Backbone as XML, in Angstrom:
<?xml version="1.0"?>
<chain id="A" units="angstrom">
  <residue number="1" name="UNK">
    <atom name="N" x="3.386" y="-47.546" z="-45.354"/>
    <atom name="CA" x="2.327" y="-46.907" z="-46.169"/>
    <atom name="C" x="2.724" y="-46.977" z="-47.647"/>
  </residue>
  <residue number="2" name="UNK">
    <atom name="N" x="1.833" y="-47.469" z="-48.466"/>
    <atom name="CA" x="2.154" y="-47.633" z="-49.885"/>
    <atom name="C" x="1.835" y="-46.364" z="-50.670"/>
  </residue>
  <residue number="3" name="UNK">
    <atom name="N" x="2.303" y="-46.339" z="-51.918"/>
    <atom name="CA" x="2.087" y="-45.164" z="-52.765"/>
    <atom name="C" x="0.592" y="-44.928" z="-52.983"/>
  </residue>
  <residue number="4" name="UNK">
    <atom name="N" x="-0.158" y="-46.012" z="-53.163"/>
    <atom name="CA" x="-1.598" y="-45.885" z="-53.387"/>
    <atom name="C" x="-2.294" y="-45.303" z="-52.156"/>
  </residue>
  <residue number="5" name="UNK">
    <atom name="N" x="-1.838" y="-45.707" z="-50.974"/>
    <atom name="CA" x="-2.437" y="-45.174" z="-49.740"/>
    <atom name="C" x="-2.209" y="-43.672" z="-49.643"/>
  </residue>
  <residue number="6" name="UNK">
    <atom name="N" x="-1.007" y="-43.230" z="-50.023"/>
    <atom name="CA" x="-0.692" y="-41.801" z="-49.964"/>
    <atom name="C" x="-1.574" y="-41.032" z="-50.947"/>
  </residue>
  <residue number="7" name="UNK">
    <atom name="N" x="-1.742" y="-41.571" z="-52.149"/>
    <atom name="CA" x="-2.577" y="-40.903" z="-53.149"/>
    <atom name="C" x="-4.023" y="-40.826" z="-52.672"/>
  </residue>
  <residue number="8" name="UNK">
    <atom name="N" x="-4.524" y="-41.912" z="-52.072"/>
    <atom name="CA" x="-5.901" y="-41.940" z="-51.593"/>
    <atom name="C" x="-6.096" y="-40.913" z="-50.473"/>
  </residue>
  <residue number="9" name="UNK">
    <atom name="N" x="-5.154" y="-40.861" z="-49.534"/>
    <atom name="CA" x="-5.248" y="-39.917" z="-48.428"/>
    <atom name="C" x="-5.201" y="-38.483" z="-48.938"/>
  </residue>
  <residue number="10" name="UNK">
    <atom name="N" x="-4.321" y="-38.227" z="-49.911"/>
    <atom name="CA" x="-4.192" y="-36.881" z="-50.469"/>
    <atom name="C" x="-5.476" y="-36.463" z="-51.180"/>
  </residue>
  <residue number="11" name="UNK">
    <atom name="N" x="-6.060" y="-37.376" z="-51.963"/>
    <atom name="CA" x="-7.283" y="-37.039" z="-52.689"/>
    <atom name="C" x="-8.431" y="-36.766" z="-51.720"/>
  </residue>
  <residue number="12" name="UNK">
    <atom name="N" x="-8.518" y="-37.555" z="-50.657"/>
    <atom name="CA" x="-9.562" y="-37.349" z="-49.655"/>
    <atom name="C" x="-9.381" y="-35.999" z="-48.965"/>
  </residue>
  <residue number="13" name="UNK">
    <atom name="N" x="-8.135" y="-35.648" z="-48.652"/>
    <atom name="CA" x="-7.851" y="-34.384" z="-47.982"/>
    <atom name="C" x="-8.190" y="-33.211" z="-48.898"/>
  </residue>
  <residue number="14" name="UNK">
    <atom name="N" x="-7.872" y="-33.331" z="-50.184"/>
    <atom name="CA" x="-8.167" y="-32.252" z="-51.128"/>
    <atom name="C" x="-9.671" y="-32.036" z="-51.252"/>
  </residue>
  <residue number="15" name="UNK">
    <atom name="N" x="-10.431" y="-33.125" z="-51.333"/>
    <atom name="CA" x="-11.884" y="-32.997" z="-51.417"/>
    <atom name="C" x="-12.448" y="-32.338" z="-50.158"/>
  </residue>
  <residue number="16" name="UNK">
    <atom name="N" x="-11.891" y="-32.719" z="-48.996"/>
    <atom name="CA" x="-12.369" y="-32.153" z="-47.741"/>
    <atom name="C" x="-12.123" y="-30.648" z="-47.711"/>
  </residue>
  <residue number="17" name="UNK">
    <atom name="N" x="-10.942" y="-30.229" z="-48.154"/>
    <atom name="CA" x="-10.612" y="-28.800" z="-48.192"/>
    <atom name="C" x="-11.543" y="-28.067" z="-49.158"/>
  </residue>
  <residue number="18" name="UNK">
    <atom name="N" x="-11.793" y="-28.664" z="-50.317"/>
    <atom name="CA" x="-12.666" y="-28.022" z="-51.303"/>
    <atom name="C" x="-14.077" y="-27.851" z="-50.752"/>
  </residue>
  <residue number="19" name="UNK">
    <atom name="N" x="-14.601" y="-28.889" z="-50.108"/>
    <atom name="CA" x="-15.959" y="-28.835" z="-49.561"/>
    <atom name="C" x="-16.052" y="-27.793" z="-48.440"/>
  </residue>
  <residue number="20" name="UNK">
    <atom name="N" x="-15.045" y="-27.779" z="-47.556"/>
    <atom name="CA" x="-15.083" y="-26.852" z="-46.426"/>
    <atom name="C" x="-14.877" y="-25.410" z="-46.868"/>
  </residue>
  <residue number="21" name="UNK">
    <atom name="N" x="-14.168" y="-25.201" z="-47.970"/>
    <atom name="CA" x="-13.882" y="-23.834" z="-48.416"/>
    <atom name="C" x="-15.000" y="-23.273" z="-49.294"/>
  </residue>
  <residue number="22" name="UNK">
    <atom name="N" x="-15.952" y="-24.138" z="-49.673"/>
    <atom name="CA" x="-17.066" y="-23.653" z="-50.488"/>
    <atom name="C" x="-17.990" y="-22.766" z="-49.652"/>
  </residue>
  <residue number="23" name="UNK">
    <atom name="N" x="-18.428" y="-21.656" z="-50.230"/>
    <atom name="CA" x="-19.358" y="-20.782" z="-49.496"/>
    <atom name="C" x="-20.712" y="-21.464" z="-49.316"/>
  </residue>
  <residue number="24" name="UNK">
    <atom name="N" x="-21.412" y="-21.153" z="-48.264"/>
    <atom name="CA" x="-22.706" y="-21.785" z="-47.978"/>
    <atom name="C" x="-23.782" y="-21.375" z="-48.982"/>
  </residue>
</chain>
């Protein structure tokens, strides 16, 4: 796994957490 792959996965995970934690 390359450094760019790790950054991409981390950014995707952060966005997912932000979206799921937003109130309806």
